[in-house]
N, C-alpha and C positions, 0 to 999 in steps of 0.2 A: 809526357814531357816532349816538347817539340825538339827538332834536331838542333837548332841553335842553342836552346837551353842546355842540351846534353853536352855540347861543345864547351860552353861556359862552365858547366859543372865539372867536366873533366879537367879543364885548365885550372880552375880554382882548387880542386882536390889535390892536384899535383903540386901547385904552388904552395899550398898550406903544408903538405907532406914534407916538402923541402925546407919549410920555414922561411920562405922568401917573401918579402914585402911586395906589394903592388908596385911601389916606387922602384925597387930593385929590378923586378921583372921588366918594367917599362924601360928602364935604363939599358939593361942588357939586350932587349929586343929592339931598341931604337924606336920606341913608340912613345908618344906623348903620355905622360902620367895621368892627366885628367881624362884623356881620351880612353885609356885602358880602364880606368876606374868606371867610366860610363859603360863600357862594353861588359865588364864583369858584373855590373849591376843591371844588365839587360836594358839599358837606356838607349843603346845604339848597337849597330851591327859591326862586327870586325871585318875589315877588308881581307881579301885572300892573302895579300903579302904580309899583313900584320899577323894573321893566323899562322902562316909558315914560320915567321920569325919567333913568335911566342912559343910555338911547339918545339922549335929547334932549341931554344933556351931551356925549356922544361924537359927536353928529350922525350916528347910525346910523338910516337910515329903517326903521321897523318892518316895512314891506313886504318889505324885504330879508331878514328873518328867517323867511320862510315857506318853509323848506326842504322840508317835506313836499310841497307843491305842485310845487316845482321838480323834486324827485326823481321824482314820479309822471309828470309830463308832459315830462320830459327838458329842462326849461328853456324850453319853448315860450312860457310866459307872459312870461318875462323878454325874450325876443326880440321879442315883439309890442309891447312898451311903447315 
């Protein structure tokens, strides 16, 4: 799974866990509903500011999305925190 796919997966997993619709997430994050739907279906890439707002709404720490570092060092950075 590519890095961007992992970010979308993490966002979708948390959104569904919270029982939040895409429309509600878009409204709370101040992102266009159609644009967010295309991001979540991997039809477009999310901008950095959109990612920050979406993660803030879902309470996903941005540091938790550093999958490349976790994969490279076998999760050592996570264990050290």
